[in-house]
N, C-alpha and C positions, 0 to 999 in steps of 0.2 A: 696743043700745048697744055690747055687746062685739063684735058682728060688724062694726061699722062702723069700729073702731079701726085695723085693718090698712090700710084704704084711705087714711085720713087720714095714716098714718105712712109709707106707701111710695109712693103715686102722686104723683109731682111732675112738674112741666113740664120741658121740655128746657132752658130757660134756667137753671133751678136746677142741673142736672147740669153744664152748661157752666160755671157760675160756680164750683162746687166743684172741678172738675177743673183749670180755669185757675188758681185761687188756689193749689191744692195744688202744681201743677207750678212756679208761680212761687217759692213759698217753699221747695220742696225742691231747686230747680235747682242752688244752690251745692254742695250735698252730692253730687248726682248727677254734676256735671262732675268733681268730685275723684275720685270712684270710677272714672269712665270713664277717667281718666289712667293707670290701671294697665294698661289694655289695650295701651298702647304704651310700655313702660318704657324708660328710659334706662340701658342696660346699664353704660356707663362709670361713671355716677354711683353706681349700687348697688354695683359692685365696689369702687370707691374707699371708699364709706362702710362697707361690710362689713369692709375691711381696716384702717380707721382708727377712727372714732368710733361707728358704729352699735351694735356690741355693748355698749359702755358706756352708750350712751343708753337701750337697752332695759333693761339691768340696772338702772340708776338709776331709771328710770320704775317698774319693777315693784316695786323696794324701797321707793321713796317711797310708792307707792299702798298697798301692804300695811301700811306703818307708819302712814300717816295714817288709813286706814279702821279699822284695828284700835284705834288710840288714840281715835278718834272714837266708835266702838262702845262701848268701856269707859266713857269719860267721859260721853257723851251718855245712855247707858242707865242708868248708875248715878245721875246727877243726876236724871233723869226719875223714877226709882223713888223716890228720896228726897223729892222735892216732891209726889209723888202719894200715897205710902203713909203718910207720917208728918206729924204736926202739929208745927210749930216756929214761933217768932216770925217775923213778917213774911214768911210763906210765899208770899203772892201777889206781893209786891214782888220777893222773891228769884226767883220764877219768871219774871218779866218781865226782870229783870236778866240772868239766865242765857241769855236769847235775844239780848241786845244785841251779843254778839261777831259776829253776822251783819253788823253794820254796820261792822265793822273789817275792811278788806281785808287779805288775808294778807300782801301786800308792805308794808303799813304796819307791822302787828305784827312783820314780819320785820326791818325796819331799826331799829325801836325795841329789839328784843331783841338785834340784832346789835351795836349800840353799847353796850347795857347790859352784855352778857356779854363784850365784847372785852377789858375790863380784866382780870377774873380768868381768862379762858381764853386770852387772846392773840389776835391778828388771825387766825392760822392756825387755831387750834383752834375758833374760833366758826363758821367757814364749813364746816359739815359737813351731810350729808344728814340726820342725826338731829336737829339743831337746826332745820333746815328743816322736817322733818316735825312737830316740836313747835309751830313757828309756825303751820303749817296746821291742826293739831289744834284749837288753842285758838280758831281763827276759823271752823272748819267743823263742830265737834261739834253746834251748835244744830240742824243738819238732822236728825241722829239724835235729838236731844233732843225735837224737836217731834213726830216720828212715834211715838217710844216713849212719850211722855207721853199722846198721844191714844189709843194702844193700851191703856196701863195703865188710863186713865180709863174706856174702853169696856168693859173686862172686868167692871166692876161688882163687887158684894159677893158674888155667888154663888160665883164661883171661890175667893174667899178663904175663904168660909164652908165650902166643901167641903174645902179644905185643913185648916181648923181641926178639923173633925170627924175627920179622920185623924191628929190630933196633930201637924200640921206647923207649925212656927213661922214667923214673918214672912220670915226669911232663906231657909229652905229652901223656903217657898212661892214665893218669888221665882225661885229656880233651877229649881224642879220644875213650877211651874204658870204664873206670869206671863211668864217669859221664853220658854218654848216657844210660848205663845199670841202673843206679840208678834213672833215670827220674821218674818212677812210685812212688818210695819211697819219692822223693823230692816233688812231688805233694801232697802226703798224709801229709807230714809234713807242707807244705805250707798252706794247707787247715785248719790245726789245728790253725796255727798262725793267719790266716785270720779270723777265727771265734772269736778268743780271741780279736783281734783288733775291730771287729764289736760290740762286747759286752761291750767293756771297757767304763767306765764312770769316774772312780776315777782318772786315770792318765790324761785323756784329760781335765777334770775340772781343774786339778792343773796348766796345761800349757795354759789354756784359749783357747783350741781347740774346736770348735763347730761342733760336728758330729751328725749324725741322732740319735744315741743311746742317746746322752746327750739331744738332742731335745725332745725325748720321755719323758725323766725325767722332763724336764722344763715344758712341756705341762701338764703333770700329776700333778706336784706340783704347777705350776703357775696358772692353770685354774680349776684344779680338774675334768676335763672332761676326763673320761676313754675312751669314744668312740673316742674322737679326738686323744688321745694317741695311741689307738689301730690302727686307720687308719694310723697314721704316722709310727707306728711299721711295717705296711705292706710293706713299702719300704725295711726294713731290711729283711723281710721274702722272698720277691721277689729276692733280692740280694743273700741271702744265698742259696735259692733253685737253682738258676742258677749256683752258685759256686759249689754246691754239684754235680750237673750234670756234669760240667766240670772236677771236681776232679776225680769222678768216672771213667769217660772215660779215663783220663790220667794215673791213677795209677794202674788200673787192679788188685785190691786186694792186695796192698802193706801193709805190717805190720812191726812192729819192734820186733825183737827177735834176740838172740845172739846164736841160736843153731849152732853148728859147721857144716861145710860142709864136703863132702866126701874127698875133697882134699884142706884143709885149707891152706891159704897163711901165710907165715912167714914175719914179719915186716923187712924192709930193714935197715941194719946197716949203719949209716952215719958217717962222720968224727966228731971228738969232737965239732968243731965249729958248724957244722950244727945241731947236737944234742942239743947243748946249745941254738941255735937260736929258735928251735922249742919249747923247754921247756920254754924259756923266753916269746914267743908269747902266750902260753897257760896260764902261770901264769899272764900275763898282763890282759888277759880277765877275769880271776878269780878275780883278785884284783878290777877291775872296776865294775864287776857284783855282786860280793859277799862280798869280804873282806872289801873294803872301806865302803860300806853301813853298815856292821855289826859293824865296828869300830865306826862310827859316831852314830849309833843307841845306842850302849853301852854307849858312853859318855853322850848322851842326857838323857838316862834312869837313869844313876847315878845322873845327875843334877836334874832330876824330883823327884828321891827318896829323895835327900837332901832338896829340896824345898817343899816337900809334895804334889806335883801336879801329883803323879803317881796313881791317882784314879779319878774316876767321881762321880757324884751324885748318880748313880746307884750302885756303889761299886768299889772295887779294882781289881787288875789284876786277882786274883783267881776267883772272880765272873764272869768276862768276859770270862776267860779261860774255866771255867766249862760250861757256856752257849754254847760256840763254840764246845767244845768236845761233849757235849750231842747232839747238832745238827748234827755234823759230824757223829757220831755213829749211830743215828736214821735214817739219810739219807743213809748212807752206807748200813745198814741192809735192808732198804726198796729197794734200787737199786739192791742189790745182790740177794735178794729173787725174786724180779720181773724179773731181768735179767736172772737168772737160769731158772725160770718158762717159760719165753718167749723162751729162747734158746732151751730148751728141747722140748717144745710143737711145735715150729716151724720146727725143724729138722724132726719131724714125720709127717709133713703135706705138703710136696712137696713145689712147687713154690708159692702157695697161702700163706702158712705159712711163707715163707721167705719174701714175700711182707708185710705181717702184721708186721713182726719183723722190717722191715725197717721203717714203719710208726711209730712204738713205739720208734724208735731211732731219730725220726725227731726233738725232742727238743734240742738235742746237737748242732745242726746246727743253732739254733736260738739264737740271743743275749738275755742276761738276762732280759732286760726291756721288750722284746716281750713276753717271757714266763711269766714274772710277770703280765703283763696286761692280757694275756689270762687266767692265773691261777685265777686271781681276778674276772673275769667275770664268769668263771666256777664255782667257789666256791659260788659266789652270786646266781647263778642258782640253786645249790644244797640247799642253805639255803632257797630259796623261794619255792621250790618243796616239801619240807617236807620229803626228804629222810633221813635226820638226826634226831635223837631224839629231843623231845622238850627241849628247853633250851641250845641246843648246837648250836653254830654259828662258821662256818668254817673260815669265813673272820676274819683276825686278830688272828687266832689261831696258836699254834705250829704245829698242824696236817696239817693246810692249807700251812704253810711255808715248811714242809717236803714234802708234795705233789708237790709244785712248784719246789723245788730243785730236787726231783726225776724225774719229767718230763724233766728237763734240763739235768740231768746227767745219765739217765738210759742207754743211749747208751754206756757209758764207761764201765758199768758192763756187759751189753749184749755182746758187741763185744769182750771183753776180754774173757768171758766164752765161746762164740761161737768159737773163735780162738782156745781155749784149747780143745774143743769137737772135732774139726777137726782132732785131733791126735788119736781119738778112731777108731780102725778098725771096719768097718761095720760087718765083720764076728764075732767079739767078742760080739757085741750086739745081733746078730742073734743067736749065739750059746746059750747065756744065755736065750733068749726068748724060743728057742726050748727045753731047760731043764725045762721050766715051770716058770721061774722067771717073776714076774709082771714088767710092765714098770717102776714103781716107785723104785722097788728093783734094776733093771738094772742101773737106773740113780744113785742110791745111792752107788752102789757097784762097778760099772764099769766105767760109764761116768765121774761122778764128781771127782773121785780120779785122773783120767787122766788129768783133767783140774785144779788140785790143784795149781800149780805154776801160771797159768794164773789168777786164782781167786785172789791169793795173789797180783799179779801185778795190777790187775784191782782195788782192794781195796786200794792199796797204791796211785794209780793215782787219785782215787776218793778223798782220804783224801787230797792230794795236792790241788786239784781243789776246794774242799769244804772250806778249811781253808781260802783261799784268795777270795772266792766268795763275791761279794758285792751288785750288783743291786737288786736281788731278795730278799736277807735278809733285805736290807735297806727299800724296798718298802712293804714287807709283814710281817715283824716281828711283833709278839704280843706286846702289850703295856708292857713296862718295860723289854723287852727282848733285851739285847745289847750284841751282839757278839764282838769279837776282831776286825773284819773288820769294823763294824759300829763305834767302838770307834776311830779307825784310821781315818775314813771318817769324823767324827764330829771334831776331833782335827786339822786335816790338813785343813779343810774348814775355820778355824780360824787362820791358820798359827801357831798353837801350836806344833812345832816340838818335843819339849821335851816330851809333854804328849803322842804324837803319837808314840814315839819310844818304850814305854813300851809294848803295845800290838803288835807292829811290831816285836819285838824280839821274843816274844812267838810264833807268826805265823811262823816266819822263822825257829825257832827251831823244831816245830812240822813238818813243811814241809821237813826239812832236814832228819828227821828220816824216813819220808814216802818215800822220794827219795832214801834213802839207801835200804829200803825194796823193792822198785821197781827195782832197779839195781841188787839186789841179785836174785830177781825172774826172771829177764831177763837173767841173767847169768846161771840160772838153766834151761833155755829153755822155759820160758813163752813167749807168743806171745800176743800182743795188736794191734788191727787194728784201723784204723781211720774211 
């Protein structure tokens, strides 16, 4: 049996190789064309940018990234330790609520707090890089929270018992034992936060923070020069590639999952005062990140309803909601089918197959404006070469938008499915093959059922990301296609908070449902890697 395993894992037909190479090339093409643009730089553009705005863009991008990652690390790690290590009232409910800020887009939290703080701080004082960072921290810390919580739960009771035998209390055990052991998981969560910061354009525009991603948008809309926008986007590509290499080296395959360990730890029972203090701290975060924004959005939405401003020229809330849901469903299906195909093909083709799968996942590490620029150039090339039927134009089409979004988020589907497939014993696959089952039947009957909860978790995470995605949809949407995120962008650009509240509430509601599905899947043993 053991001797036959390698043949089943590595010997595959030529069509399989052609399929994975073609699919990888298609998904990675937008990133590749952006990188290739640096081979022929526009010297006049670079000299003008260096002399004017580029140094400030780089400085603000680095400052914002450090502030948001640092804040998310402190908040996410601290909260994860509290809900894992200590027993307090409503701990399970609080754990779920602490993840719900994922459903609130940063630009939604941004305009809520922008208006809330404009009174005490003034219009000028509220538009600062530090408040922008705070708005992003309260919506992005759940990425760190999920990875840290999974790591703390996976450590089990042995590590804590060893610390106790050495006379180390819970607080010192956290810093000397739990935190060092969680370092790979924290690196993985921080990497996700960092990618979100690099791709953000809605929040930074609200607070007048000039980042490189915002610069790509301004060059595109201001000059209409796609080549110049692509060259500027290369700065983000280089930054993202460097960060990926660093994160991979630090985390060594970290993932978030809540599968129980062989020797699970029991939460520590504290005094009533300490339990109340932990509960109060968690509730305070939930109020700031979720409750207060929802209350303000609800009040604004009711005012918009009464004044008749709860619609746009394109239509009302149901028109925009249906557009967003159709886009989410189409992209989720594309990503899941592509992710399943890549994961299954890569697992049967050794190290080269794994390398190809990593290339197909490259888009998730790239900011949205970078993917949008690359997708536009790729779609234009397809339109010119005649690969599409006569009369069909991919640029500005719904199919083109789904392609760009799939390029950006394919990694979410692939990595979730791949993590689930890791749970399939090679002997089970080999046994099925020896009994004469074809590879497709083995995948359908053995491998995919084992990855079911991971597929659900990946779909939920995709839904959360796609509902609040802005830059790609804003840049590539078809004429007359207005999603909820685009409606929010257009309204907040003119400081129409009441009008922006209506689509924001719908986005948050859908995101909450997806977060609930994600947590349910994780509690059933699903795994999602970064």
